[in-house]
C-alpha positions as CSV (number, residue, x, y, z in Angstrom):
1,M,44.8,-109.9,-10.2
2,A,47.6,-108.3,-8.1
3,L,47.7,-111.4,-5.8
4,R,48.0,-113.7,-8.8
5,W,50.9,-111.7,-10.1
6,A,52.5,-111.8,-6.7
7,Y,52.1,-115.6,-6.5
8,L,53.7,-116.0,-10.0
9,V,56.6,-113.7,-9.2
10,G,57.2,-115.5,-5.9
11,W,57.5,-118.9,-7.6
12,L,59.7,-117.5,-10.4
13,A,62.0,-116.1,-7.7
14,L,62.2,-119.4,-6.0
15,G,62.8,-121.1,-9.3
16,L,65.8,-118.8,-9.8
17,V,67.1,-119.8,-6.4
18,F,66.9,-123.5,-7.4
19,A,68.5,-123.0,-10.8
20,T,71.4,-121.0,-9.2
21,S,72.0,-123.7,-6.6
22,F,72.1,-126.4,-9.4
23,V,74.6,-124.3,-11.3
24,V,76.8,-123.8,-8.2
25,S,76.7,-127.6,-7.7
26,G,78.2,-128.1,-11.2
27,A,75.1,-128.6,-13.4
28,S,75.0,-127.1,-16.8
29,P,72.5,-124.1,-17.3
30,L,70.2,-126.4,-19.3
31,M,70.2,-129.1,-16.6
32,A,69.7,-126.4,-14.0
33,L,66.6,-125.1,-15.7
34,R,65.2,-128.6,-16.1
35,G,65.8,-129.5,-12.5
36,S,64.4,-126.2,-11.3
37,A,61.3,-126.7,-13.4
38,A,60.8,-130.2,-12.0
39,N,60.9,-128.7,-8.5
40,I,58.8,-125.6,-9.1
41,V,56.0,-126.6,-11.5
42,P,54.4,-129.2,-9.3
43,N,54.6,-127.0,-6.2
44,A,53.3,-123.9,-8.0
45,L,50.3,-125.7,-9.4
46,L,49.5,-127.7,-6.3
47,G,50.2,-124.6,-4.1
48,I,46.8,-123.3,-5.4
49,A,45.2,-126.3,-3.8
50,T,47.0,-125.6,-0.5
51,L,45.7,-122.0,-0.5
52,R,42.2,-123.1,-1.3
53,L,42.2,-125.7,1.5
54,T,43.6,-123.0,3.8
55,R,40.7,-120.7,2.9
56,R,38.2,-123.5,3.5
57,F,39.5,-124.3,6.9
58,F,39.8,-120.6,7.8
59,A,36.2,-120.0,6.7
60,S,34.9,-123.0,8.7
61,D,35.9,-121.2,11.9
62,E,36.9,-124.5,13.5
63,P,38.9,-124.5,16.7
64,F,41.8,-126.3,15.1
65,G,41.5,-124.8,11.6
66,L,45.2,-123.8,11.4
67,V,46.2,-127.4,12.4
68,R,43.9,-128.9,9.8
69,A,45.3,-126.5,7.2
70,G,48.9,-127.6,8.1
71,V,48.0,-131.3,7.7
72,A,46.4,-130.5,4.4
73,A,49.5,-128.7,3.3
74,W,51.7,-131.7,4.1
75,A,49.3,-133.9,2.1
76,V,49.6,-131.6,-0.9
77,A,53.4,-131.5,-0.4
78,L,53.5,-135.3,-0.6
79,L,51.6,-135.1,-3.8
80,A,54.0,-132.5,-5.1
81,T,56.9,-134.7,-4.2
82,A,55.4,-137.6,-6.1
83,S,54.9,-135.3,-9.1
84,W,58.6,-134.3,-8.8
85,V,59.6,-137.9,-8.8
86,G,57.6,-138.5,-12.0
87,L,59.1,-135.4,-13.7
88,A,62.6,-136.2,-12.7
89,G,62.3,-139.9,-13.9
90,L,60.7,-138.7,-17.2
91,D,63.6,-136.2,-17.7
92,S,66.1,-139.1,-17.0
93,R,64.3,-141.3,-19.5
94,L,64.3,-138.6,-22.2
95,T,68.0,-137.8,-21.7
96,T,69.5,-141.2,-20.9
97,G,66.9,-143.7,-22.0
98,V,66.6,-145.0,-18.4
99,F,63.8,-144.1,-15.9
100,R,65.7,-143.3,-12.7
101,V,64.1,-142.7,-9.3
102,P,66.0,-140.4,-6.9
103,S,67.7,-142.1,-4.0
104,P,65.7,-142.4,-0.7
105,N,67.8,-139.7,1.0
106,I,67.2,-137.2,-1.8
107,L,63.5,-138.2,-1.9
108,M,63.3,-137.6,1.9
109,W,64.9,-134.2,1.7
110,Q,62.7,-133.2,-1.3
111,A,59.6,-134.2,0.7
112,I,60.7,-132.2,3.7
113,L,61.5,-129.2,1.5
114,N,58.1,-129.4,-0.2
115,G,56.4,-129.8,3.1
116,L,58.1,-126.6,4.4
117,V,57.1,-124.7,1.3
118,H,53.5,-125.7,1.5
119,L,53.4,-125.0,5.3
120,A,54.8,-121.6,4.5
121,L,52.0,-121.1,1.9
122,A,49.4,-122.2,4.4
123,G,50.8,-119.8,7.0
124,V,50.9,-116.9,4.6
125,G,47.4,-117.7,3.4
126,Y,46.1,-117.9,6.9
127,A,47.8,-114.6,7.9
128,W,46.4,-112.9,4.7
129,L,42.9,-114.1,5.4
130,G,43.1,-113.0,9.0
131,G,44.3,-109.5,7.8
132,E,41.4,-109.3,5.3
133,E,38.9,-110.3,8.0
134,A,40.3,-107.7,10.3
135,R,40.2,-105.1,7.5
136,V,36.6,-105.9,6.7
137,A,35.7,-105.7,10.4
138,R,37.3,-102.3,10.7
139,E,35.5,-101.1,7.6
140,R,32.2,-102.4,8.9
141,A,32.9,-100.7,12.3
142,D,33.8,-97.4,10.5
143,R,30.6,-97.6,8.4
144,A,28.5,-98.3,11.5
145,K,30.2,-95.4,13.3
146,G,29.6,-93.1,10.4
147,L,26.0,-94.1,10.1
148,R,25.5,-93.6,13.9
149,A,27.2,-90.2,13.7
150,R,25.0,-89.2,10.7
151,A,21.8,-90.4,12.6
152,E,22.9,-88.4,15.6
153,L,23.5,-85.3,13.5
154,H,20.1,-85.7,11.8
155,L,18.3,-86.1,15.1
156,L,20.0,-83.1,16.6
157,R,19.3,-81.0,13.5
158,T,15.6,-81.9,13.5
159,Q,15.4,-81.2,17.2
160,L,17.1,-77.8,17.1
161,N,15.0,-76.2,14.3
162,P,11.6,-76.8,16.0
163,H,13.2,-75.6,19.3
164,F,14.2,-72.3,17.7
165,V,10.8,-71.8,16.0
166,L,8.8,-72.4,19.1
167,N,11.0,-70.0,21.2
168,T,10.6,-67.3,18.5
169,L,6.8,-67.8,18.2
170,H,6.4,-67.6,21.9
171,A,8.3,-64.4,22.0
172,L,6.0,-62.9,19.3
173,L,2.8,-63.9,21.0
174,G,2.7,-61.0,23.4
175,L,3.8,-58.6,20.6
176,V,0.8,-59.5,18.5
177,R,-1.6,-58.2,21.2
178,R,0.4,-55.1,22.1
179,D,1.4,-53.8,18.6
180,P,0.0,-55.6,15.6
181,G,2.0,-53.5,13.2
182,V,5.3,-54.3,14.7
183,A,4.3,-57.9,15.1
184,E,3.6,-58.0,11.3
185,A,7.2,-56.8,10.6
186,A,8.5,-59.3,13.1
187,I,6.7,-62.1,11.4
188,E,8.2,-61.1,8.1
189,R,11.6,-61.3,9.7
190,L,10.7,-64.6,11.2
191,G,10.0,-65.9,7.7
192,E,13.5,-65.0,6.6
193,L,14.9,-66.9,9.6
194,L,12.8,-69.9,8.8
195,R,14.1,-69.9,5.2
196,F,17.6,-70.3,6.6
197,G,16.6,-73.2,8.8
198,L,14.6,-74.8,6.0
199,S,17.5,-74.5,3.6
200,V,19.9,-76.2,6.1
201,T,17.4,-79.0,6.7
202,Q,16.7,-79.6,3.0
203,R,20.3,-79.6,2.0
204,G,21.2,-81.9,5.0
205,I,24.4,-79.9,5.6
206,D,26.5,-79.4,8.7
207,R,28.8,-76.7,7.3
208,V,27.9,-73.1,6.4
209,A,30.2,-70.1,6.0
210,L,30.3,-67.9,9.1
211,R,28.8,-65.1,6.9
212,E,25.6,-67.1,6.6
213,E,25.3,-67.8,10.4
214,W,26.3,-64.2,11.1
215,A,23.5,-62.9,8.8
216,F,21.1,-65.3,10.5
217,V,22.1,-64.0,14.0
218,T,21.7,-60.4,12.8
219,S,18.1,-61.1,11.5
220,Y,17.3,-62.9,14.8
221,L,18.4,-59.8,16.8
222,E,16.3,-57.6,14.6
223,V,13.3,-59.7,15.5
224,E,14.2,-59.4,19.1
225,R,14.6,-55.6,18.8
226,L,11.1,-55.4,17.4
227,R,9.9,-57.2,20.5
228,L,12.1,-55.6,23.2
229,G,12.7,-52.1,21.7
230,S,15.3,-50.1,23.4
231,R,15.7,-52.6,26.1
232,L,18.0,-54.6,23.8
233,S,21.3,-53.0,23.1
234,A,23.5,-55.2,20.8
235,E,27.0,-54.7,19.5
236,L,28.4,-56.9,16.8
237,D,32.1,-57.1,16.1
238,L,33.1,-59.3,13.1
239,D,36.6,-59.9,11.8
240,P,36.3,-59.9,7.9
241,A,39.0,-62.6,7.7
242,A,36.6,-65.0,9.5
243,L,33.7,-64.6,7.1
244,D,34.4,-67.7,5.0
245,V,35.3,-70.0,7.9
246,P,33.0,-73.1,7.8
247,I,31.0,-73.6,11.0
248,P,27.9,-75.8,11.9
249,P,24.6,-74.0,11.3
250,F,22.9,-72.9,14.5
251,A,26.3,-72.7,16.3
252,L,26.3,-69.0,17.2
253,Q,22.5,-68.3,17.3
254,P,21.7,-70.5,20.4
255,L,24.4,-68.6,22.4
256,V,22.9,-65.2,21.4
257,E,19.3,-66.5,22.1
258,N,20.4,-67.7,25.5
259,A,21.7,-64.3,26.4
260,V,18.6,-62.5,25.2
261,T,16.2,-64.9,26.8
262,H,17.8,-65.2,30.2
263,A,19.9,-62.1,30.7
264,I,18.1,-59.3,28.9
265,A,14.4,-60.0,28.3
266,P,13.4,-60.7,32.0
267,R,14.8,-57.3,33.1
268,A,12.7,-54.2,32.9
269,S,15.7,-52.2,32.1
270,G,16.9,-54.6,29.5
271,G,20.6,-55.1,28.9
272,R,23.6,-55.0,26.7
273,L,24.9,-57.8,24.4
274,H,28.2,-58.0,22.7
275,V,28.9,-60.6,19.9
276,S,32.3,-61.0,18.3
277,A,34.1,-63.2,15.9
278,R,37.8,-63.2,15.1
279,L,40.2,-65.6,13.4
280,A,43.7,-66.1,15.0
281,A,46.3,-68.9,14.6
282,G,44.0,-71.3,12.8
283,T,41.2,-71.0,15.3
284,L,37.8,-69.1,15.0
285,H,37.0,-67.4,18.3
286,L,33.3,-66.6,18.9
287,E,32.2,-64.7,22.0
288,V,28.8,-63.8,23.4
289,R,28.9,-61.5,26.4
290,D,25.9,-60.1,28.3
291,D,25.6,-57.9,31.4
292,G,23.0,-60.0,33.1
293,P,23.1,-61.6,36.6
294,G,25.4,-64.3,35.4
295,I,25.3,-68.0,36.1
296,S,27.9,-70.7,36.7
297,E,28.8,-73.2,34.0
298,A,27.7,-76.1,36.2
299,A,24.3,-74.5,36.8
300,L,24.0,-73.6,33.2
301,L,24.6,-77.1,31.9
302,A,22.3,-78.6,34.5
303,S,19.4,-76.3,33.4
304,P,16.9,-77.6,30.8
305,R,18.2,-75.2,28.1
306,T,17.8,-77.4,25.0
307,G,19.6,-75.2,22.6
308,L,22.9,-75.2,24.5
309,R,22.7,-78.9,25.2
310,L,22.1,-79.7,21.6
311,L,24.9,-77.4,20.5
312,R,27.4,-79.1,22.9
313,E,26.4,-82.5,21.5
314,R,26.7,-81.4,17.9
315,L,30.1,-79.9,18.5
316,H,31.3,-83.1,20.1
317,V,30.1,-85.2,17.1
318,L,31.3,-82.8,14.4
319,Y,34.7,-81.8,15.7
320,A,35.7,-85.1,17.5
321,G,36.7,-83.1,20.6
322,D,38.6,-80.3,18.8
323,A,35.9,-77.7,19.6
324,R,35.8,-75.8,22.9
325,L,32.6,-74.3,24.5
326,A,33.2,-72.5,27.8
327,F,31.1,-70.4,30.1
328,E,32.6,-67.9,32.5
329,G,31.8,-64.7,34.4
330,A,32.2,-61.6,32.3
331,P,34.3,-58.6,33.5
332,G,31.9,-56.3,35.3
333,G,29.2,-58.9,35.7
334,G,27.2,-61.0,33.4
335,L,28.0,-64.1,31.4
336,L,30.8,-64.6,28.8
337,V,30.4,-67.6,26.5
338,R,33.5,-68.6,24.4
339,L,33.2,-70.9,21.4
340,D,36.5,-71.9,19.8
341,L,36.4,-73.8,16.5
342,P,39.2,-75.1,14.2
343,E,39.5,-73.0,11.0
344,R,39.2,-76.2,8.9
345,G,35.6,-76.4,10.0
346,P,33.6,-79.4,11.2
347,L,34.5,-82.9,9.9
348,E,32.8,-84.0,6.8
349,A,29.6,-85.9,7.5
350,P,30.2,-89.6,6.7
């Protein structure tokens, strides 16, 4: 509808130009209106045919589609010129009683003018169709990109939950033999952890408040304390201003699990773990520090640690490069993992 109105307004504006030029040449307003109508009406009506032919040649995807559209526009322009001759002669017959045909010079200039008008129409039509095709292609590419990102996120999510469950069950296996009572309490805690993972999977979400992930990490550490006892010393430091910042679920837990599994559990003396979250200058800073033997970032990323690999991939998809995950040596020994996330949270899933 908007295009139809634009088409009508364009011809009315051109008609006004014609009428003005007639008045400037000395014609009366009435004669100017009649002359303008004789020029505009045939071209406006036949211009629709020019646009339709242009669409036809564009859709055919022929090598010389634009040339063919130009030839068709000239043919339509000649038909419009013939219509103008008829209307001008009819107007002459009604006003003077004599059917007069315009002189050859005027006829030639009118044909050239109409040809230029219809060529312009064909060019505008071709450009508009090209723009529409490009827009549709961009939308199709965006939809494909969105679907691909959604598929990747779904795959990563479905891979991460079983990975966490298997790791936790393996940790509880030895506890069942050593202390069934403690193992029972640990299994109850595990049920609470699984409810979080099940809720995330069922809702198909990739955004939870930090308070939810923090509670999940706290429950996870309680399970590990039941297994490791006094060998696990954990300190949690949470900035209350960061509680409502949206983050991906299972963003902090794999970092904590990595520290417990590789830096604390293998050592007879255990170890210390420090987890912090603070909000500053629009960025959520998460840190996990242990006092273990430490490891370089290159060696860490080359190791088959599924949780960290999946986390890095999810962050890349969800934050489009705006998230930062870094591994470095902690002061006094051990490993320090820094995860910096924009306060706005991950991008909305497409």
